[in-house]
C-alpha positions, 0 to 999 in steps of 0.5 A: 096773594101778590095781586091784592091789597090784603092778606088773610091769615088764619082770621086776621086780615092785613092791609097795605101800609103807608105812613108819612116818609118823614118819620122814616128819616133819620138825622146825621150825628157825626158831623161828616159823611154819614147815613142821616138823610139830611146832607149838608149841601154846603160841604158836599155836592148836590147828587141831582143835576149834573156835576161839572168836572175837569179831569187833569193828567200828571206824570213824574220825574221818575215815571214820564208818561213817555214811558208808560205802556204802549197805548197809555202814552196819550190821555184818551185811554185814561178817560175812556177807562173812567168816565164813559162807564161811570158816567152811564152808571150814574144815570142808570143808578139814579134813574136819570137824576144825576150825571157827571160831565167830565172835560179832560184837558188832554195834556200831561203836567209834570209834577216836581217830585218823584211819585213815591214821596207823596205819601201815597204808599204809607197812607197819605195825610190830609196835609199831603194829599192837599199839597199834591192837589195843590201842585197839580191844579197849579200846573194846570191853572193856565189851562183851566178856568176852575170857576166852571167846575164843581170837581177836579178829577187828577189822574197819574199815568199808568207807570206811576207806581207810587201813587197807589190808591184813589182818595177823595179830598173834600174841603172841610175848612182846614186844608185849602186848595187855592188857585187863581182866586178859587178855592177847589173844594172837591177833588178825587186823586186817582191811583194805581187801584183804578186798574183793578177797580175800573170806572166804578172807582170813579163812582165810589169816589164821586159819591163821597163828594155827594156825602156817602160814607164807606160801608167796607170796614176800616178794621179787618176781621175773619179768617182769613181777615177781610174788610167787607163783612158789613155789606159783602158786594152790595153797594158800591160804597162797600166792595167797589167791584161787588156782584151787585154794586147798585146803591142801597135804597136808603142811599138813593132816597139820601141822594134824592134819587127816590121820592118820599112816596116811594118809601113805606115806613112802619112806626106803629104796632101791627102787621102790614103788607108792602109791594116792593119793586127792584131797586135797579128799575125805576118806579114803584115802592122802593123800601120799607124803613122800621125805625128802632130809635132816633138814629137807627132803623131796619130797611127792607129792599128788594133786589134783581140782577138788573142794570147795575147789578147784572151780575148779582149772585143773589136776589130777593128781599134784602134786609139791613140795619142803619145807624146815622150815629156810627161813623164811616168805616165802622159799620153805619150799615150792615146786611142782616143774613136770612139765615140765623146762623150766619148773621154774625158771619165775617164771611162776605160771601155769605152776606152775598147771599143774605136775601130772603126768599121762597126758594127752597135754599132760602129763608122766608122770615127774618125775626129779631126778638130784640126789637120785636120786628119780623119781616116774611116774604109773601110771594115773589115775581120778576118784578115784585117782592110782597112782604109782611111786616109785623111790629110788636108794641115793644118795638115802638118807643119812638 
């Protein structure tokens, strides 16, 4: 019964359940970007409030902007490609809690070397990346007061084919970028992949600056091989162009976009009802956390084709596993498929249809005999999923 706080199943009466949300918070264990709920803001940017960014545009001796394609010889098209959409995406995903204000410096700065000598084609090292950023920020030093900005975005002209991808710089204490007596601690260097990914590459890379890890796999698997078997197209930290890029509820909680009273936690044995509203909409309970160990948990959330997930190819109850001791790119979060036969798949298309549900082509229950945890969808509407979570004594070892 979706409109009730109790559910009768046989002779058993199940009630809504709530425990202290702090019991579901996992500590970080890898010392860098991780899924622990406590982010070191001595290293990473806050994700609540406004991030002030400056955008610098660079060209190269072998790729002058004067030879860029028509309509791309001015800075404005680059800004328009990245910033308006990226900024609105953050506002929508965070329910208005995060904004990125970008100030463009509307001129081109000529780098000293040809584009393919900066290391982007062969996998850039930390030293190479730092040197690239250092040169760019020094070129613009007369025009930029870096003390006003939290982040520097560096954008190459469209014909600079040697700047292939868009890595992020986070000052970890070893590779310093200094200019006018100030250290630039956070920067994103955009590459030619921005034309493939669109503005969401800005969202992905900026969220690294806020402490989130990569959810795609650094090691490809499958046939044909791919790197998106952990989360498919769910969450922008996986496949940037994925069908449902809105961040997982776990990420939104870590980023401060959800409050503790929007999180249900199950640490005790028993069976309990939880009413979940879609993560794409504001308000309501957004997730159920079932801790399994000091650093791991199952998480349950509701997804709908709304907002940033407008093009989602699946909807319903999504179950995933989080482990804050696992490093970026190695599966700190993986989606659990509703179909037991597809839970070990390396096919991201399978992961993209992983939701539990009550439709005839869906599985309504996820059962994990190892942990003694099960999740069953009881009812669904456009605005809510009601789930029954059962946890056996064997699951309680916290």
